[in-house]
C-alpha positions in Angstrom: -1.1 34.4 29.0 -0.9 35.7 32.6 1.5 34.7 35.4 0.8 35.8 38.9 3.6 36.3 41.5 7.4 36.2 41.2 7.7 32.4 41.3 4.5 31.6 39.3 4.1 27.9 40.4 1.1 27.3 38.1 -0.7 24.0 38.2 -0.5 21.7 35.2 -4.1 22.4 34.2 -3.5 26.1 33.9 -0.4 25.5 31.7 -2.5 23.3 29.4 -5.2 25.9 29.3 -2.8 28.6 28.3 -1.4 26.4 25.6 -4.9 25.6 24.3 -5.6 29.3 24.2 -2.6 29.9 22.1 -3.4 27.1 19.8 -7.1 27.8 19.1 -7.6 31.5 19.8 -4.4 33.3 18.9 -2.1 31.5 16.6 1.3 33.1 17.0 4.9 32.1 16.1 7.1 30.7 18.8 9.1 34.0 19.1 5.8 35.8 19.9 5.0 33.3 22.5 8.3 33.8 24.2 8.0 37.6 24.0 4.5 37.3 25.6 5.9 35.2 28.4 8.7 37.7 29.0 6.4 40.7 29.1 4.0 39.0 31.5 6.4 38.2 34.4 8.0 40.3 37.1 11.5 41.6 37.4 12.6 38.8 39.7 11.0 36.2 37.5 12.9 37.5 34.5 16.1 36.8 36.3 14.8 33.3 37.0 13.9 32.9 33.3 17.3 34.1 32.2 19.1 31.7 34.5 16.9 28.8 33.3 17.6 29.7 29.7 21.3 30.0 30.2 21.4 26.8 32.2 19.4 24.5 30.0 17.9 25.9 26.8 20.4 27.1 24.2 17.7 27.2 21.7 16.7 30.7 22.9 20.1 32.2 22.7 20.8 35.9 23.4 19.0 37.4 20.4 16.1 35.1 19.7 13.2 37.4 19.6 12.6 38.0 23.3 13.0 41.7 24.1 15.1 42.5 27.1 16.3 39.0 27.8 19.9 39.5 26.8 20.2 42.9 28.5 18.2 42.5 31.7 20.2 42.7 35.0 19.2 41.2 38.3 19.2 43.3 41.6 22.3 43.0 43.8 20.7 41.0 46.6 17.4 39.5 47.7 16.2 38.9 51.2 14.9 35.5 50.2 18.5 34.4 49.4 17.3 33.1 46.0 19.9 35.0 44.1 23.5 36.1 44.6 24.8 39.7 44.4 26.5 39.2 41.1 24.7 40.2 37.8 22.6 37.5 36.1 24.9 35.2 34.1 26.1 31.6 33.7 27.6 31.7 37.2 24.2 32.0 38.8 22.7 28.9 40.3 19.1 28.3 41.2 19.5 28.2 44.9 15.9 28.3 46.0 14.5 25.9 43.4 14.4 22.2 43.2 15.7 20.9 39.9 13.0 18.3 39.9 10.2 20.9 40.1 11.0 24.4 38.9 8.3 27.0 38.6 5.8 26.2 35.9 6.5 29.3 33.8 10.1 28.3 33.7 9.1 24.8 32.5 7.1 26.3 29.7 9.8 28.9 28.8 12.6 26.4 28.9 10.6 24.0 26.7 9.8 26.8 24.3 13.5 27.4 24.1 14.0 23.8 22.9 11.3 24.3 20.4 13.1 27.3 19.1 16.3 25.3 18.9 14.4 22.7 16.8 13.1 25.4 14.5 16.7 26.6 14.0 17.6 23.1 12.9 14.7 22.5 10.5 11.6 24.2 9.3 9.4 21.6 10.9 9.3 21.2 14.7 10.0 17.8 15.9 7.8 16.3 18.6 10.5 16.1 21.3 9.2 15.1 24.6 9.8 17.5 27.6 12.0 16.4 30.5 10.7 13.9 33.0 10.3 16.6 35.7 7.8 18.6 33.7 4.5 16.6 34.0 2.6 19.7 33.0 4.1 19.6 29.6 4.1 15.9 28.9 0.6 16.1 27.4 2.3 17.7 24.3 -0.1 20.7 24.5 2.8 23.1 24.7 4.2 21.4 21.6 1.0 22.1 19.8 1.2 25.7 20.9 4.7 25.9 19.4 3.6 24.3 16.2 0.3 26.1 15.7 1.8 29.1 14.0 3.2 27.1 11.1 0.3 24.6 10.8 -2.2 27.4 10.5 -0.2 29.5 8.0 0.6 26.6 5.6 -2.9 25.4 4.9 -5.4 25.9 2.1 -9.1 25.3 2.4 -8.5 23.4 5.6 -5.9 21.1 4.0 -2.1 21.2 4.6 -0.5 23.0 1.7 2.0 20.2 1.4 -0.5 17.7 0.1 -1.0 19.6 -3.1 2.7 18.9 -4.0 2.1 15.2 -3.1 -1.1 15.1 -5.3 0.7 16.7 -8.3 3.7 14.3 -7.8 1.3 11.3 -7.9 -0.4 12.6 -11.0 2.9 12.9 -12.9 4.2 9.6 -11.6 1.1 7.7 -12.6 1.1 9.4 -16.1 4.7 8.1 -16.4 3.9 4.6 -15.3 0.7 4.0 -17.2 1.9 5.8 -20.3 4.9 3.4 -20.4 2.9 0.4 -19.5 0.4 1.0 -22.3 3.1 0.6 -24.9 4.9 -2.5 -23.6 2.9 -5.3 -25.3 3.1 -3.6 -28.7 6.8 -2.8 -28.1 7.5 -6.4 -27.4 5.5 -7.8 -30.3 6.3 -5.2 -32.9 9.8 -3.9 -32.1 11.4 -7.1 -30.7 9.1 -9.4 -32.7 8.4 -11.6 -29.7 5.4 -13.9 -29.9 2.3 -13.3 -27.9 3.0 -15.8 -25.2 6.5 -14.6 -24.4 5.3 -10.9 -24.5 2.4 -11.7 -22.2 4.7 -13.6 -19.8 7.2 -10.7 -19.6 4.5 -8.1 -19.3 2.7 -9.9 -16.3 6.1 -10.6 -14.7 6.9 -6.9 -14.8 3.5 -6.0 -13.3 3.8 -8.5 -10.5 7.3 -7.2 -9.7 6.0 -3.7 -9.5 3.6 -4.9 -6.8 6.2 -7.0 -4.9 8.8 -4.3 -4.5 6.6 -2.2 -2.2 7.7 -4.5 0.6 11.3 -3.3 0.1 10.2 0.3 -0.1 8.3 0.0 3.1 11.3 -1.5 4.9 13.6 1.2 3.7 11.1 4.0 4.7 10.1 2.7 8.1 13.5 1.4 9.2 16.2 3.5 7.5 15.6 6.6 5.4 12.1 7.7 6.3 9.3 8.2 3.8 10.6 11.5 2.4 14.1 10.3 1.6 12.9 7.0 0.3 10.5 8.7 -2.1 13.2 11.0 -3.4 15.9 8.3 -3.7 13.7 5.7 -5.5 12.2 8.4 -7.7 15.7 9.1 -9.0 16.1 5.3 -9.7 12.6 5.4 -11.3 13.6 8.3 -13.6 16.8 6.6 -14.7 14.8 3.4 -15.5 12.3 5.4 -17.7 15.2 7.1 -19.5 17.0 3.8 -20.2 13.7 2.2 -21.5 13.3 5.2 -23.9 16.9 4.8 -25.0 16.4 1.1 -25.7 13.8 1.9 -28.3 16.1 4.1 -30.4 16.6 2.1 -33.6 20.0 3.7 -34.4 21.5 2.6 -31.0 23.1 -0.6 -32.2 24.5 1.3 -35.3 26.1 3.8 -33.0 27.7 1.0 -30.9 28.5 -1.4 -33.7 28.9 0.8 -36.8 26.1 -1.0 -38.5 22.5 -0.3 -39.2 20.1 -1.4 -36.5 17.4 -1.9 -39.1 18.7 -2.6 -42.5 15.4 -2.8 -44.2 13.7 0.1 -42.4 10.9 -2.0 -41.1 11.4 -0.9 -37.5 12.9 -4.2 -36.4 16.5 -4.0 -35.1 18.8 -6.6 -36.7 20.9 -6.6 -33.5 18.2 -6.9 -30.9 20.4 -8.0 -28.0 21.5 -4.5 -27.0 17.9 -3.2 -27.1 16.5 -6.1 -25.1 19.3 -5.8 -22.4 18.7 -2.0 -22.0 14.9 -2.5 -21.9 15.1 -5.2 -19.2 17.5 -3.1 -17.1 15.1 -0.1 -17.5 12.1 -2.2 -16.5 13.8 -3.6 -13.4 14.7 -0.1 -12.3 11.1 1.1 -13.0 9.7 -1.8 -11.0 12.0 -1.0 -8.1 11.2 2.7 -8.3 7.4 2.6 -8.8 7.0 -0.3 -6.3 9.3 1.2 -3.7 7.5 4.5 -3.6 3.9 3.1 -3.7 3.5 2.4 0.0 5.3 5.6 0.9 3.5 8.3 -1.0 0.0 7.7 0.2 1.2 7.1 3.8 3.4 10.2 3.6 0.3 12.2 2.5 -1.7 10.9 5.4 1.1 12.0 7.8 0.5 15.6 6.8 -2.8 15.7 8.7 -3.4 16.1 12.4 -5.5 13.6 14.4 -8.5 16.0 14.4 -8.5 16.1 10.6 -9.9 12.7 9.9 -12.5 14.0 7.5 -9.9 15.9 5.5 -7.6 12.9 5.5 -10.3 10.6 4.1 -11.1 13.1 1.4 -7.4 13.4 0.6 -7.3 9.6 -0.2 -10.2 10.1 -2.6 -8.4 13.1 -4.3 -5.2 11.0 -4.3 -6.9 8.1 -6.1 -8.5 10.6 -8.5 -5.0 11.9 -9.4 -3.9 8.4 -10.0 -6.7 7.8 -12.5 -6.5 11.2 -14.1 -2.8 10.6 -14.8 -3.5 7.1 -16.2 -6.3 8.4 -18.3 -4.3 11.1 -19.9 -1.3 8.9 -20.5 -3.2 6.1 -22.2 -4.6 8.6 -24.6 -1.4 10.6 -25.3 1.3 7.9 -25.5 -0.5 5.8 -28.2 -0.8 8.9 -30.3 2.9 9.6 -29.9 3.7 5.9 -30.8 2.0 6.0 -34.2 4.1 9.0 -35.3 7.0 8.1 -37.5 10.6 9.1 -36.6 14.1 7.9 -37.2 17.4 9.1 -38.6 18.2 6.3 -41.2 14.7 5.0 -41.6 11.2 5.8 -40.4 9.6 3.7 -37.7 6.9 3.8 -35.0 8.2 6.5 -32.7 8.7 4.5 -29.5 11.6 6.8 -28.3 9.1 9.7 -28.2 6.4 7.7 -26.7 8.7 6.4 -23.9 10.5 9.7 -23.6 7.5 11.7 -22.5 6.8 9.4 -19.5 10.4 9.7 -18.6 10.1 13.5 -18.6 6.9 13.4 -16.6 8.7 11.3 -14.0 11.5 13.9 -13.7 8.8 16.6 -13.3 7.2 14.5 -10.5 10.5 14.3 -8.7 11.2 18.0 -9.0 7.7 19.0 -7.8 8.0 16.7 -4.8 11.4 18.1 -3.8 10.1 21.7 -4.1 7.6 21.1 -1.3 10.2 19.7 1.0 10.1 22.6 3.4 6.4 22.2 4.0 6.2 18.5 4.8 5.7 17.0 8.2 8.5 14.4 8.2 8.1 11.5 10.6 11.5 10.0 11.4 12.0 6.3 10.9 11.8 4.3 14.2 14.3 1.5 13.6 14.1 -1.8 11.7 10.4 -2.3 12.4 10.0 -5.3 10.1 12.9 -7.1 11.8 11.3 -6.5 15.2 8.0 -7.7 14.0 9.4 -10.9 12.5 11.5 -11.6 15.6 8.6 -10.9 17.9 6.2 -13.2 16.0 8.9 -15.9 15.8 9.6 -15.7 19.6 5.9 -15.9 20.4 5.4 -19.0 18.2 8.5 -20.6 19.7 7.6 -19.7 23.3 4.0 -21.0 22.8 5.4 -24.3 21.4 7.7 -24.7 24.4 4.8 -24.1 26.8 2.2 -26.2 25.0 1.6 -28.4 28.0 -1.7 -28.0 29.8 0.1 -27.0 33.0 0.8 -23.6 31.6 -2.3 -21.3 31.6 -3.6 -20.0 28.3 -3.1 -16.4 27.3 -5.6 -14.0 25.7 -3.7 -13.8 22.4 -1.0 -16.0 20.9 1.3 -12.9 20.6 1.1 -12.5 24.4 3.6 -15.4 24.6 6.2 -12.8 23.5 5.8 -10.7 26.7 8.8 -12.4 28.3 11.1 -10.6 25.9 9.3 -7.8 24.1 7.4 -4.8 25.5 3.7 -4.5 25.4 3.6 -1.5 23.1 5.3 -3.5 20.3 3.1 -6.5 20.9 0.0 -4.4 20.7 1.2 -2.8 17.4 1.9 -6.2 15.9 -1.6 -7.4 17.0 -3.1 -4.5 15.0 -1.0 -5.3 11.9 -1.7 -9.0 12.0 -5.5 -8.4 12.4 -5.5 -6.3 9.2 -3.2 -8.7 7.3 -5.6 -11.5 8.1 -8.3 -9.5 6.4 -6.1 -9.1 3.3 -6.1 -12.9 2.6 -9.3 -12.9 0.4 -8.5 -9.6 -1.4 -6.2 -10.9 -4.2 -9.3 -12.4 -5.9 -10.7 -9.0 -6.5 -7.5 -7.9 -8.3 -7.5 -11.2 -10.3 -10.8 -10.0 -11.9 -9.9 -6.3 -12.0 -6.6 -6.8 -13.9 -8.4 -8.7 -16.6 -9.6 -5.5 -18.0 -6.3 -5.3 -19.8 -6.3 -8.9 -21.0 -9.6 -10.9 -21.3 -11.8 -7.9 -21.7 -9.5 -6.4 -24.3 -9.5 -9.6 -26.3 -13.3 -9.6 -26.0 -13.3 -6.1 -27.5 -11.4 -7.4 -30.5 -14.5 -9.4 -31.5 -16.7 -6.3 -31.3 -17.4 -3.3 -33.4 -15.6 -0.2 -32.2 -17.8 2.3 -34.1 -19.8 4.2 -31.5 -21.7 7.0 -33.3 -19.1 9.1 -35.0 -16.4 7.9 -32.7 -14.2 4.9 -33.6 -12.5 3.1 -30.7 -9.7 0.6 -30.9 -10.0 -2.5 -28.7 -7.1 -1.6 -26.5 -8.5 1.9 -26.0 -11.5 0.5 -24.2 -9.4 0.4 -21.0 -9.6 4.2 -20.9 -13.3 3.8 -20.0 -12.3 2.7 -16.5 -10.1 5.8 -16.0 -12.8 8.1 -17.4 -15.4 6.6 -15.0 -13.0 6.8 -12.1 -12.6 10.5 -12.6 -16.4 10.9 -12.7 -17.3 8.4 -10.0 -14.8 9.3 -7.2 -16.2 12.8 -6.5 -19.8 11.6 -7.0 -19.4 8.7 -4.5 -17.5 10.8 -2.1 -19.7 13.9 -2.1 -23.1 12.5 -2.9 -23.4 8.7 -2.3 -21.7 8.4 1.0 -23.4 11.4 2.6 -26.8 10.1 1.5 -26.1 6.7 3.0 -25.0 8.4 6.2 -28.2 10.5 6.3 -30.2 7.3 6.0 -28.6 6.2 9.3 -26.7 3.2 7.8 -23.3 2.6 9.3 -21.4 2.1 6.0 -18.0 1.1 7.5 -14.8 0.7 5.5 -15.1 -3.1 5.4 -18.7 -3.0 4.3 -17.7 -0.7 1.5 -15.0 -3.2 0.4 -17.5 -6.0 0.6 -19.9 -4.1 -1.8 -16.9 -3.4 -4.1 -16.1 -7.1 -4.4 -19.8 -7.9 -5.1 -19.9 -5.3 -7.9 -16.8 -6.7 -9.5 -18.4 -10.2 -9.4 -21.5 -8.8 -11.1 -19.3 -7.1 -13.7 -18.0 -10.5 -14.8 -21.5 -11.8 -15.0 -22.4 -9.0 -17.4 -19.2 -9.8 -19.4 -20.4 -13.4 -19.7 -23.7 -12.3 -21.0 -22.0 -10.1 -23.6 -19.7 -13.0 -24.6 -22.8 -15.2 -25.3 -24.1 -12.5 -27.6 -20.7 -12.2 -29.3 -20.5 -16.0 -29.8 -23.7 -16.0 -31.8 -22.0 -13.8 -34.4 -18.6 -15.5 -34.6 -17.7 -17.5 -37.6 -17.6 -21.3 -37.3 -14.1 -22.7 -37.7 -13.2 -26.4 -38.4 -12.7 -28.6 -35.3 -11.1 -31.9 -34.9 -11.4 -34.0 -38.1 -13.2 -31.3 -40.0 -12.0 -29.2 -43.0 -13.6 -26.1 -44.6 -13.4 -25.2 -48.3 -14.2 -22.1 -50.2 -14.1 -21.9 -54.0 -13.0 -18.9 -56.1 -13.4 -19.0 -59.9 -10.7 -16.7 -61.2 -11.0 -17.7 -64.8 -13.2 -16.4 -67.6 -15.5 -19.4 -67.9 -18.3 -20.7 -65.7 -17.2 -23.7 -63.5 -19.0 -26.5 -61.8 -17.5 -27.9 -58.6 -18.9 -31.3 -57.5 -18.6 -32.0 -53.8 -20.1 -35.2 -52.1 -23.8 -34.7 -52.1 -23.7 -31.1 -53.6 -22.6 -29.2 -56.7 -21.7 -25.5 -57.0 -21.8 -23.4 -60.2 -19.7 -20.3 -60.3 -19.6 -17.6 -63.0 -16.3 -15.9 -63.9 -14.5 -14.0 -61.1 -16.9 -15.2 -58.5 -16.9 -17.3 -55.4 -18.9 -19.2 -52.8 -20.5 -17.0 -50.1 -19.3 -19.3 -47.3 -16.9 -22.0 -46.3 -18.3 -25.5 -46.7 -17.6 -27.9 -43.8 -16.7 -31.5 -44.5 -15.5 -34.5 -42.5 -12.1 -35.5 -43.9 -13.1 -39.1 -43.9 -16.3 -38.4 -45.9 -14.6 -36.0 -48.4 -14.0 -38.8 -50.9 -13.8 -36.7 -54.1 -14.0 -33.2 -55.5 -14.4 -32.7 -59.3 -14.2 -29.7 -61.6 -16.0 -29.2 -64.9 -16.9 -26.3 -67.2 -20.3 -25.5 -68.5 -19.5 -26.6 -72.0 -17.5 -29.7 -71.1 -19.0 -32.7 -69.5 -15.6 -34.0 -68.5 -14.9 -33.7 -64.8 -11.3 -33.4 -63.5 -10.7 -34.6 -59.9 -9.0 -32.6 -57.2 -6.2 -34.7 -55.8 -5.0 -32.4 -53.0 -4.9 -33.8 -49.5 -6.7 -31.4 -47.2 -5.3 -30.8 -43.7 -7.9 -31.4 -41.0 -8.7 -28.5 -38.7 -8.0 -25.8 -41.3 -9.7 -23.6 -43.8 -8.7 -24.0 -47.5 -9.4 -21.9 -50.6 -9.8 -23.7 -54.0 -8.7 -21.4 -56.8 -10.1 -22.6 -60.2 -9.6 -21.0 -63.7 -10.1 -24.1 -65.9 -11.4 -27.7 -65.5 -7.9 -29.0 -65.3 -6.3 -25.9 -63.7 -6.7 -25.3 -60.0 -4.7 -24.5 -56.9 -5.5 -25.3 -53.2 -4.4 -22.6 -50.7 -4.3 -23.2 -47.0 -5.7 -20.1 -45.4 -4.0 -20.2 -42.1 -6.7 -18.2 -40.4 -8.5 -20.2 -37.8 -9.8 -17.4 -35.6 -11.0 -13.8 -35.7 -8.1 -11.4 -36.4 -6.7 -10.1 -33.1 -7.0 -6.6 -31.7 -9.8 -5.8 -34.1 -7.5 -5.9 -37.1 -8.5 -7.0 -40.6 -6.9 -9.8 -42.5 -6.3 -8.9 -46.2 -4.8 -11.1 -48.9 -4.6 -10.9 -52.7 -5.2 -13.4 -55.5 -3.4 -12.7 -58.8 -5.5 -13.5 -61.9 -3.1 -11.7 -64.2 -0.4 -13.2 -66.4 2.5 -11.7 -64.5 3.3 -11.1 -60.8 2.6 -7.8 -59.0 3.3 -6.0 -55.7 0.8 -4.3 -53.5 1.6 -1.6 -50.9 -0.7 -0.1 -48.2 0.2 1.9 -45.1 3.8 0.8 -45.2 2.8 -2.9 -45.6 4.0 -4.6 -48.8 2.6 -7.8 -50.5 5.7 -8.7 -52.5 5.8 -10.8 -55.7 2.3 -12.2 -55.8 2.6 -14.7 -58.6 0.0 -15.4 -61.2 -2.9 -17.7 -60.3 -1.8 -17.7 -56.7 -2.7 -16.1 -53.4 -0.6 -14.1 -51.0 -0.5 -14.6 -47.2 -2.9 -12.7 -45.0 -1.5 -9.4 -43.6 -3.4 -7.5 -40.9 -4.4 -3.9 -41.1 -6.3 -1.7 -38.6 -9.8 -0.4 -39.2 -10.5 2.6 -41.4 -10.1 3.7 -45.0 -7.0 2.2 -46.7 -5.5 2.9 -50.1 -3.9 0.1 -52.1 -1.3 0.7 -54.8 -0.4 -2.0 -57.4 2.9 -2.2 -59.3 3.5 -4.6 -62.1 5.2 -4.7 -65.5 1.9 -5.9 -67.0 -0.1 -2.8 -66.0 0.0 0.0 -68.6 0.8 3.5 -67.5 -2.6 4.8 -68.5 -4.3 2.5 -66.0 -5.3 3.5 -62.5 -3.1 1.5 -60.2 -4.7 2.5 -56.8 -8.0 1.7 -55.2 -9.5 2.4 -51.7 -11.5 0.3 -49.3 -13.0 0.9 -45.9 -12.6 -1.7 -43.2 -14.4 -2.4 -39.9 -13.2 -4.6 -37.1 -12.1 -8.2 -37.1 -12.9 -9.0 -40.7 -10.9 -10.9 -43.4 -11.1 -10.3 -47.2 -9.6 -11.7 -50.4 -9.0 -9.3 -53.3 -9.0 -11.0 -56.7 -7.0 -8.8 -59.2 -8.2 -9.6 -62.7 -8.0 -7.8 -66.0 -10.5 -5.5 -67.7 -9.6 -3.6 -70.8 -5.9 -4.4 -70.1 -6.2 -2.6 -66.7 -6.3 -4.2 -63.3 -9.7 -4.6 -61.7 -10.0 -5.6 -58.0 -12.9 -7.6 -56.7 -13.4 -8.2 -52.9 -14.7 -11.4 -51.3 -15.5 -11.7 -47.6 -13.8 -14.5 -45.8 -14.7 -13.4 -42.2 -17.5 -10.9 -41.6 -16.7 -7.8 -39.5 -17.8 -7.6 -35.9 -21.4 -6.6 -35.4 -21.8 -6.3 -31.6 -20.9 -2.8 -30.5 -18.2 -2.2 -28.0 -20.7 0.1 -26.2 -22.1 -3.1 -24.7 -18.9 -3.4 -22.6 -19.7 -0.1 -20.9 -22.0 -1.6 -18.3 -19.4 -4.1 -17.1 -16.8 -1.4 -17.0 -19.2 0.7 -15.0 -19.8 -2.0 -12.4 -16.1 -2.7 -12.2 -15.3 0.9 -11.7 -17.9 1.4 -9.0 -16.5 -1.7 -7.3 -13.0 -0.2 -7.6 -14.1 3.1 -6.1 -15.6 1.6 -3.0 -13.0 -1.1 -2.7 -9.6 0.3 -3.6 -10.0 3.9 -2.3 -11.5 2.6 0.9 -8.8 0.0 1.2 -6.0 2.6 1.1 -7.7 4.7 3.8 -8.5 1.6 5.9 -4.9 0.4 5.7 -3.6 3.8 6.9 -6.2 4.3 9.7 -5.6 0.8 11.2 -1.8 0.9 11.1 0.4 2.0 14.1 2.4 5.1 13.5 5.6 3.2 12.9 4.1 0.6 10.6 1.9 2.5 8.1 4.2 1.9 5.1 4.5 -1.8 6.0 0.7 -2.2 6.0 0.4 -0.2 2.7 3.0 -2.6 1.2 0.8 -5.5 2.4 -2.2 -4.0 0.6 -0.2 -3.6 -2.6 1.1 -7.2 -2.3 -2.5 -8.4 -2.7 -2.4 -6.9 -6.2 0.7 -8.9 -7.1 -0.9 -12.1 -5.8 -4.0 -11.3 -7.9 -1.8 -11.1 -11.1 -0.3 -14.4 -10.2 -3.7 -16.0 -9.9 -4.6 -14.8 -13.4 -1.5 -16.4 -14.8 -2.2 -19.7 -13.0 -5.9 -19.8 -14.1 -5.1 -18.7 -17.6 -2.4 -21.3 -17.9 -4.3 -24.2 -16.3 -7.8 -23.5 -17.4 -9.1 -25.3 -20.4 -12.4 -23.7 -21.4 -14.1 -24.4 -24.7 -16.3 -21.3 -24.2 -15.0 -17.9 -23.0 -18.2 -17.1 -21.2 -17.7 -20.1 -18.9 -14.4 -18.7 -17.7 -16.1 -15.4 -16.9 -18.8 -17.2 -14.9 -16.1 -19.2 -13.0 -14.3 -16.0 -12.0 -17.5 -14.3 -11.0 -18.5 -17.3 -8.8 -15.1 -17.5 -7.2 -15.2 -13.8 -6.3 -18.8 -14.1 -5.0 -17.7 -16.9 -2.6 -14.7 -14.9 -1.5 -17.0 -11.9 -1.0 -19.2 -13.9 1.4 -16.1 -15.1 3.3 -14.8 -11.6 3.6 -18.1 -10.3 4.8 -18.1 -12.9 7.6 -14.5 -12.0 8.5 -15.3 -8.3 8.5 -18.3 -9.0 10.8 -16.0 -10.1 13.6 -13.3 -7.4 13.0 -13.1 -4.7 15.7 -12.0 -1.3 14.6 -9.2 0.3 16.5 -7.7 3.7 16.9 -3.9 3.2 16.9 -3.3 6.8 18.1 -5.5 6.2 21.2 -3.8 2.9 22.0 -0.3 4.4 21.6 -1.4 7.4 23.7 -2.5 5.1 26.5 1.0 3.6 26.5 2.4 7.1 26.6 0.2 8.0 29.6 1.4 4.8 31.4 5.0 5.8 30.8 4.4 9.3 32.0 2.9 8.0 35.2 6.0 5.8 35.8 8.2 8.8 35.1 6.3 11.0 37.5 6.6 8.4 40.2 10.4 8.4 39.7 11.4 11.8 38.3 15.1 11.2 38.4 15.1 8.1 36.2 14.8 9.9 32.8 16.3 13.3 33.1 17.3 15.0 29.9 21.0 14.3 29.7 21.8 17.7 28.2 19.9 19.5 30.9 21.6 17.5 33.6 25.0 18.4 32.3 24.3 22.0 31.9 22.6 22.4 35.2 
């Protein structure tokens, strides 16, 4: 940087050119810039500089890295009369300069002094505007020159180093959230023993709350604490909520508080459930507040770390950010179920929910620590007042003012928000216009999330009717959700690095809204595929009685051959045998059932009154000895489990244990209730006073998915002999057939959700980014509410019909959204705000005394 002449009145263009040179060609710390300025000026100018610093810029001080500034002395006198005869000091006055227009090098040096003062206050320079009399510096180029040393040093592969802390934080937080969420349904149904309807209602209410609280987080961030402090504060609340939820699952908790066992029979169910439920609800509320509050802040805070000329890096950051979300969810949904099935407890063993909930709590604490460690590297944009209140008041005033002036005598205005110009400035009105335009586009988006979130409900239930054996791998129905996370980890980099560049090379303008439209179409097609899979599943499902029908299956548990006479048919059964299927009868036409043995022509009638709409098993061991058992199983076992029951053909009762499940006191010539076991190999152990010690009391069986079996325990050589009868056949359609629908849904998610995050950020004004991010997340909450409404109100006899309905609805919404996107005009909020800044600068230039820096005025 060169200055010519003692006064160095350089034009504004040269000042900006020097600043650009420092920014792009020679990145140096602020202290080096000051030293360069000092070494480049003459003796007289150094006195001028010293006077300027002492008069108005305390940030430089006396020992602030500028050699000679503190010790330099001025000459005793000058012919120009610019200086007095005293040494340079605070008593000097700038006699020859106009305060409104000091030499340009003094403007730069004085402003650099302020930058040094800001550096002394914090590690990140704040974008403080120069005084009104310095038009050469109002372009912020000198600010960039001051900041360039730090921004260039703290980067990695062209990205700000701070974003790596943000990505790690998001990975840990998502691990914590999805790991906890994966356990909730089973926690409610198995630990609290709530029914499916209540558990589902609480679960979806919690999810909806998690996506409603982002509005609160955005208000706090943009209006009060700023994004950084909001994330830290609500992360603390989040961590406390996770810890409380983990504590609520400790079985011995109520014993500690009430001096009594929480689970007296060691089944894992607390006898005093109130304390556990209360703690769990408090924990979930805190988690919803924490995770929802930081949702709109973290992604927007990451976007703030980039400069305006780093749009490509910022777009890729959002892809990496979304990749971290799904990597965390994938890992957590694999790890936490494994932890849950471990047994732990002090007084009795149970499913280890404290460990399964505790690990997510620890990960949330790690996320908080990692985020705080990167504090010194973040670019922290300060909150700019209660933005949401201003927005609401401005919109309300515009509507009210338009209503007051609805007469034709008042001329129309270009936009309905222009009716607020009488009270609010044009900058705010322009920002609200940008926000309302994007919010209008958000109206159709909840329908996408209504389909997307059914991966954890309808699609999981569909998987329960399928076979989870894929090659050598065995997958549980609720583990199919991990396919989405796996595909996300694979598809995000492929789409970002391969698909989008190829589309761009083809010359197609694949804008953000076009990407989102394609995502909605792919999600619709995913449900069409799900409907096709459901049709194939329905072909293999057992037929259950409907309306006035009953179904009857016969088991001969005696030692003689039996004949059973039904209306229009007769069945002959050998000893310890049964019918291969359930016979279906109309109750009104089932006039009689008679039993006879092969050697006795006498038939004995069955006088039992069969209950319509249910399956029944007729146990027969003699012509005049029978028992009718109501099965109570009118659908495929849920979650791919297998219904198992026992029939006692011995003389005395027995007990059966398997995997901690006990069939207690099964009386002779009677059947137990169905109990449900997961797939895989199971070992059954019988205990009875009738069984001799020499006999083998155990046997093993291997189960598939969604089956039901009846074991008849008879006697052979005085030892028990089990014989298995199939009540419901196992699932035969492989879960691998769900992969295409998951693939389509994941591709739709990649081009819809990732793009939506970036679009929301890019179209938001600088002071409303978190608000728009919260609006994006609000569409997820509305989508969950749509699912609850449709699931509650819809009455479909066939599941595939519901899938087709959702696919059609989203397809219609997709067309509507495409039309809306066609008329949307993309904006650059930074350029619009810069135009307002330029207009303000022009006004300030025309009247330089109207906005002097108050500190500078006082000191000068």
